[in-house]
C-alpha positions in Angstrom: -11.7 0.9 -68.9 -8.4 0.4 -67.0 -10.4 -1.0 -64.1 -12.2 -3.4 -66.3 -8.8 -4.6 -67.8 -7.4 -5.0 -64.3 -10.5 -6.9 -63.3 -10.2 -9.2 -66.4 -6.5 -9.7 -65.6 -7.2 -10.7 -62.1 -9.9 -13.2 -63.2 -7.8 -14.5 -66.1 -7.5 -18.3 -65.4 -4.1 -18.6 -66.9 -2.7 -15.9 -64.6 -4.5 -17.3 -61.6 -3.0 -20.7 -62.4 0.6 -19.3 -62.9 0.4 -17.3 -59.6 -0.6 -20.3 -57.5 1.8 -21.4 -54.8 4.1 -24.3 -55.8 3.5 -26.4 -52.7 2.7 -29.5 -54.8 6.0 -29.4 -56.7 7.9 -28.9 -53.5 6.1 -31.8 -52.0 7.0 -34.0 -55.0 10.7 -33.1 -54.6 10.5 -33.8 -50.9 9.0 -37.2 -51.7 11.7 -37.9 -54.2 14.4 -37.0 -51.6 12.6 -39.3 -49.0 12.5 -42.1 -51.5 16.2 -41.6 -52.2 17.0 -41.8 -48.5 15.0 -45.0 -48.2 16.8 -46.5 -51.1 20.1 -45.5 -49.6 19.2 -47.1 -46.3 18.1 -50.3 -48.1 21.4 -50.4 -50.0 23.3 -50.1 -46.7 21.3 -52.8 -45.1 22.0 -55.1 -48.0 25.7 -54.3 -47.9 25.7 -55.3 -44.2 23.8 -58.4 -45.0 26.3 -59.3 -47.7 29.1 -59.3 -45.1 27.4 -62.3 -43.6 28.5 -64.3 -46.6 32.1 -64.2 -45.2 31.4 -66.2 -41.9 28.9 -68.4 -43.8 31.5 -69.4 -46.4 34.2 -69.9 -43.7 31.8 -72.1 -41.7 30.8 -74.2 -44.7 34.4 -74.5 -45.9 35.6 -75.5 -42.4 33.0 -78.2 -42.2 33.9 -79.5 -45.6 37.6 -79.3 -44.7 37.0 -81.5 -41.7 35.2 -84.1 -43.9 38.0 -84.7 -46.4 41.7 -84.8 -47.0 41.3 -84.6 -50.7 43.5 -81.8 -52.1 41.0 -80.8 -54.8 38.1 -80.4 -52.4 40.3 -78.5 -49.9 41.6 -76.2 -52.6 38.0 -75.5 -53.8 37.0 -74.6 -50.2 40.0 -72.3 -49.7 39.3 -70.7 -53.1 35.7 -70.0 -52.2 36.7 -68.4 -48.9 39.3 -66.2 -50.6 36.8 -65.3 -53.3 34.2 -64.4 -50.7 36.6 -62.1 -48.8 38.0 -60.4 -51.9 34.5 -60.2 -53.4 33.1 -58.3 -50.5 35.9 -55.8 -50.6 35.1 -55.2 -54.3 31.3 -55.0 -53.6 31.9 -52.5 -50.8 34.4 -50.4 -52.6 33.0 -46.8 -52.9 29.6 -47.9 -51.7 29.9 -46.4 -48.2 31.4 -43.0 -49.2 29.2 -40.3 -47.9 28.5 -37.3 -50.1 30.3 -34.2 -48.7 27.8 -31.7 -47.2 28.8 -29.0 -49.6 28.2 -31.3 -52.6 24.9 -32.7 -51.1 23.6 -29.1 -50.8 24.1 -28.7 -54.6 22.2 -31.8 -55.5 18.6 -31.5 -56.5 16.1 -34.2 -55.4 16.2 -35.7 -58.9 20.0 -35.8 -59.0 20.2 -37.3 -55.5 17.6 -40.0 -56.3 19.2 -40.8 -59.6 22.6 -41.2 -57.9 21.1 -43.6 -55.3 19.4 -45.6 -58.0 22.8 -45.8 -59.8 24.4 -47.0 -56.5 21.7 -49.7 -56.1 22.1 -50.9 -59.7 25.8 -51.1 -59.2 25.3 -53.2 -56.1 22.9 -55.5 -57.9 25.3 -55.8 -60.8 28.1 -56.9 -58.6 26.1 -59.4 -56.6 26.3 -62.4 -58.9 30.1 -62.2 -59.4 31.3 -61.2 -56.0 28.6 -62.4 -53.5 26.6 -65.2 -54.9 29.4 -66.8 -57.0 31.7 -67.7 -54.1 28.8 -69.0 -52.0 27.7 -71.2 -54.9 31.2 -72.6 -55.2 31.5 -73.3 -51.5 28.0 -74.9 -51.1 28.3 -76.7 -54.4 31.7 -78.2 -53.4 30.2 -79.4 -50.1 27.2 -80.9 -51.9 29.5 -82.8 -54.3 31.7 -83.9 -51.4 28.7 -85.1 -49.2 27.1 -86.8 -52.2 30.3 -88.8 -52.8 30.5 -89.7 -49.2 26.8 -90.8 -49.1 27.3 -93.0 -52.2 30.3 -94.7 -50.6 28.1 -95.8 -47.7 25.2 -96.8 -49.9 22.9 -93.8 -49.2 23.0 -91.7 -52.4 19.7 -89.9 -51.7 20.8 -88.7 -48.2 22.0 -85.4 -49.6 18.9 -84.8 -51.8 17.0 -82.6 -49.3 20.0 -80.4 -48.7 20.6 -80.1 -52.5 16.9 -79.3 -53.1 16.9 -76.6 -50.5 20.0 -75.1 -52.0 18.4 -75.0 -55.5 15.2 -73.5 -54.2 17.2 -70.8 -52.4 19.2 -70.1 -55.5 16.0 -69.7 -57.6 14.5 -67.4 -55.0 17.6 -65.2 -55.0 17.6 -64.9 -58.8 13.8 -64.0 -58.8 14.3 -61.4 -56.1 17.3 -59.9 -57.9 15.5 -59.7 -61.2 12.5 -58.1 -59.5 14.8 -55.6 -57.9 16.3 -54.7 -61.4 12.8 -54.3 -62.9 11.8 -52.0 -60.0 14.9 -49.8 -60.5 14.2 -49.6 -64.2 10.7 -48.5 -63.5 11.9 -45.9 -61.0 14.4 -44.5 -63.6 11.6 -44.3 -66.2 9.3 -42.6 -63.7 12.1 -40.1 -62.8 12.7 -39.3 -66.5 9.0 -38.7 -67.0 8.9 -36.3 -64.0 11.9 -34.4 -65.1 10.7 -34.1 -68.7 7.3 -32.8 -67.4 8.9 -30.0 -65.4 
């Protein structure tokens, strides 16, 4: 009788399922950690790319500065450069800090990934005000300046290709950013589902 009970216990599907090795769960956590590391690398690349707005704004402002002696235009160019430099310091504040090894060891894959998603959302949230805003001011001021100069020589449409290119670039940036926000939202939802299923 005891042997039969043991035999039934060994063949019980519930017990067999519970005693299976948990390689799949471990693999899922490993994938989450890998995704978090990729997201972190992507955020760092974007931070480095954002630094390029500083020399870009300086170059555009310098070109505009050489085209006019008007105090309002020059003030706008100087303001855009100052905004760009200050903006990048605000964007980068706290974004490069590495997690101490002792703290990193305590983070689970879910916590690590959630933290990286939060960093990425923070970066995207700061982008319009501190990265794109000063660039728009700088390029917009140059467009207004060049349009006025073109009108004064009887060629008002000469700046149109440059203006069109600027508008298309702006639309593309907004579309890319909104897609990035949607992707992060989907990742958070997926992460919540996985955590609730555990």
